[in-house]
N, C-alpha and C positions, 0 to 999 in steps of 0.2 A: 503493500499500499506506499508505504516510504517513495517506492519509484514511482506509483501512479501518479501522486502527488505531486511532485518533481517537475514528471514531465506537463503535469496539467496548467504548472503556474509557469512555466517556460513558456509553451503556447499562450495562456493567455499574457503573456507579459506584451512576448511579440505581437502579438493583436491590440492591446491597448495602447503601444507605443505605437503604433502606424497609425491608429484614428485618431491620436490626441497631436503628432506633429501634423499630421495633414490640416485637424480643424483647427489648430490653435495659430496657422499659419496662415490660413485666411480671415480666419478674426482677424489677426494682426491688419488687417488692408478693410475689413469691411468695420474697425472701431476705429479706424484713424491711428491705429497705433503700431510701429516698428516691431516685425519680427524679431528684435532684439528684445524690446523689453515685452514684448509677451512669452520671451523662454526666460524672463528674468521673474516674471511673478505670476502668468495662469501656468506657465510648464512647470518652473520650478515649481512651486504652490501644490501643487496637484502633486506631483512628485515626491513629494517629500512629505504626503499624508499619510505612510507606510510608517516614516520614523517617530512623528509623533503621536498616530498613533499606541505603536509599539512604546516609546515614551512615557504616555500618560498611562499606559494599562502598566506602565512595570512600575511605577509611580503609586499609583494606587493600590498594587500589591505588596509594598513594602519592598521593592527590588529597585531602590534607587542606583545602584553602580551600574544595573543594565541601562538607565534613563541618559548618567551622563556618558556612560561610557558608549554606547548605541551614535550618541550627536557626536561627539568626536574624534571617532571612527569614522562615519561614514562622512566627514568634511574629509578627512585626508581619502577615503576609499575614493571620493567624487575625485578630488585633483588627481591624485597621481594614476588613480584607476583607468576613470571614464575619460578623461582628458588625453590620457596614453592608449587608450586601447584604440579610441575614435581620430586620433590622431595617425597613427598606424593604417587606419583605411583610408584616410582621404587628409591632407594638412591644413588645417586649420585656421580662416580666416580671424582674427582676433579685432573686434570694432576700437577704434579710439576712444568710445565713451567706456568700455569695457577697461582701457588700461586706464584712464583718468579719475573714473569716477566710481565701477561697482569695483574692482580688484582692492581701491584703497577704502571703501566699505566694508569689505570681507573682510581684509587685512586687523581693522579699526573694531569690528564686531568681537572677532579672535581673542585680541587681547584685551577689550573689556570682559569677556570669561575671564581674562585668568583675574584681572584686578578683583570681579567680583567675588571669585571665589577664591581668593589669597585663605580667607577664612575657615576654609573648609564646607562653605553651604554657600548657594542659594535662597536668598529669603522670597518669602511674598511679594517683597517690595522689590528685590532685582527684579523680579520678573513680573512685576507690574509695568516699570524703567524698559525692562528688554520686548515687551508687549508693547509697549507705547511707541521704540524706536523703527518699529517694524511699520507699524499703521502709516507712521510718516515717511519714512521711505519711499514703502510702496506709493503714496498719495502723489508725492514726489516727481517718483518716476510717472505715473500715469500724465500728470501733468506737462511734466516737459516736453514727454513723447507725444503730445497731443498739440503744442504749441507746433515743434518743428511740422506735422504733419499736416498743421494750417497753413503753415508760414510757406513749406516746398509745393503743397499744393495752389496756393494762388501766385507766387511765380510762374507754374507750369501753365496754370489755369486750362487743366484737364480735367475731365471725371471723374472723380476717385470712385467713382458707387460702382467698379465694376464690380468685386466680391462680395459688397452689402445686399445683394438679394436674396440671399441665403443665408444669411446669420443664423438665423435660428434650425438650420440643418446641419452649419459646421460647431453651434454648440452643443447641441448634442453628439458629434461626434468627441466633443473633447470630454466630454461627460460622461459619455459610453468608455473614452479609450482611458479615464481616472479611474473606474470602478474596476477596469479587467486589471489595470498595473496596482492596485494595490487588491485584491484578488490572489492574485498570482503570486504579489512579494509577500502576503501571509501563510502562504500555502508552504510556498518554498522554504520563508524561516521557521514556519514549528516544524517543520521537519529536519531542520540544519539544527536548533538549539533542543530539542530532545537526545539526537544522537547527540550533541558535544555533551549535550548535560550525563547522557549513559556513561561518558569517556571520563567525567568527573572535572569538567572543565572550569574553574571558575564565573562566576556570574559578571565580571569586572572583562574578564577575558573575551565573553563569550558576546557581551557587550561592543568591544572592542572591532571584533571580526566577525563571528557568523553572522550577528545581528545587525549589524554596518553595512555588511557586505550584502547581506538579502531586502535588508531596506533601503538598499541602494540600485539595486535592479530596476527598478521604472528609470531611474534617472541612466539605466546602464542603456538600457531598451531604446527609450527617448532621447538620447545622445547620437549612439549609433545610428538610430533610424534617419535622425535629421542630418546625420553626414552624409550617408548613403544617397539620401533625397537630395542632396547641396542645400540645405537649409541653416550652413554653419552657423549663422548668430544665434540659432536656436540652441544648436548645439553647444554652445561655448558657454550664451546665456543662463541656458538651462542650470547647467555646474554649480555657477557663481552665486549663482540668485537661489539655489539649494541651500549653498553653503551657509549665508547670509539667512535665511530664512531656516534653517536649520539651528542657530546659534540664536537669532532674536526671537522667532515661533514657538520651537521644537520646546527647546528649555527655556522659553520665556515662560510656555503657558504650562508647561513638566510645573515648574516653581510655583506658578499661580497658581493653580487649583490642587497642587500635594498638599496633603494634609499639615506637612512641616517642615516644605520647601525644599531640596534638595541638597544632599551630600554628595561632595567633593570626596573621591577618595584621595588621599595625601600617592598615591606614587600617577596620576593624573594630573596632580601638580609638578612635580618631580621630572615628566620625561614628555610624557602623553600629549599633554595641549600644549607642548612647548614645540612639537613634532607637528600641531597643527599648525599652528603658528608661521614658523619655518618654510611649510608647504603655503601657503597665503602668501608669505615674503618672495618665493621660488617663482610665484604666476610673473611677477613685472619683467625680471629679464630675461625669463624665454618668449614672454606675450613680447616684449621691445626688439629682439632679433627679427625684424622686418614684418612684424605688425602678424605673426605666424607661427603658427605650432607646427614647426617640420618632423618628417616622421621620425628623425634620430632625437630628436626630442620626447616625442611621444615613447619612443626607446625609453631614454633615462626616466621617466615618469614611473612608468612599470617596474623597472629595475628597482626602483628606490622604493616602491611597492611590496615586490617582491620580499626586499631586506627586512621592510621595519615587519614586516608579518612573521618574518622566520627568528626577530627578535621579540616579539610576544610568546612566540611555540618556545623560544629557548628561556625566557623568563619565569615561562607557568611551567615550566618544567624544572628549573633552579640548574640550568643544563649547563655541567662544566666549563664548555665552548661557547656558553656566554661574554666572561672574558674580551678572550680573543676575540670574538666576532665583533665585539663593540668597540677594540683598539682599532681594527679592522676599518671600520665605517671612519671612525674620528681621524685618524691619523695616515689613511690614503683614500679611500672613494669619495669623501667629502669635500676636501682639498682640489682631488682632481676635476670634478665636477664643477669647483669654483672658478678652476682655470679656464676651463672649457668656456663657462656663460659670458665671464668677462672676454674673452676673444672672438665670441659671438658676436656680443655689443660694440665691441671696437669694428670690427670690421665694415658691419655695414654703414657705421660714420665715417670712416675713414672712405670705405667709398663715394658717399654723399657729400664728401667734402668739397669746395667747389676748388678749380686747380688754382695756383698762385700764380698772379703776375697778370 
């Protein structure tokens, strides 16, 4: 039965992603929003529904380690795995708005989580602040996009009502896609958590790995399908928007509605949240290299996610190889990647520089 639920979940994810991307991309034109903003809002919030449902369920059942670990692990997974696998399929063009506005906001939300969690808890007041910031962020995005769309329509003086005739049908496609995504991810996560618990893995490690990857499967399906269909703004916007929503919305609602807020485990404060922040910062230099995530950059992201997962497994088992693995990452892999990023940023700058004289 576990295999049956796995296959059913996979089919639901693929079908749901296809419906969601098709409907959302057409709604962008019908409502005067850019595909990027639809990816940052409608698609991102919808594909983050499993994270929200799992975190709230964990809070109400008293397993807050899963709730917090799910969000931190999902954000690491979103950037490293989803952007990595999407870029391997087709190089992803990054909109200027993502570099200048959305990634800095994602970084700010990541640092804010660290600051609020330094005392070991996310209180209800902290949750209220996070939800309030999410509402303000979403409203600002919609207003900004509609103003830009109106200005563009006025300058081009073209009929912008092409896709608006069947907006209700596109909305139904989006809703149907979201339902399939949530159902599919829940079937997969339930099977995976049961398996992990049978193997004796802790709640925190389950939240950081199995649940985080499982609840991020809608983002995987949506971004990959968007990349294949050429909707690259939705592919990138979905990931960045989902990360921001996870931090502000998912954790905010969990802390606000939880009986006693959320407890932030010390291991998260000492390592995993720092990894999440580093991953968010890593987007900027990669995105700056020609405003495109190349295939080799996607491969680097995937390699780092594999290394992070290996570290979690070794840490959970208190393996003897953990110190040597940590030294390898800190002494060789990270410096080599930093040098590669710096060279990649400098070379485009040199090519764009005007000739002397």
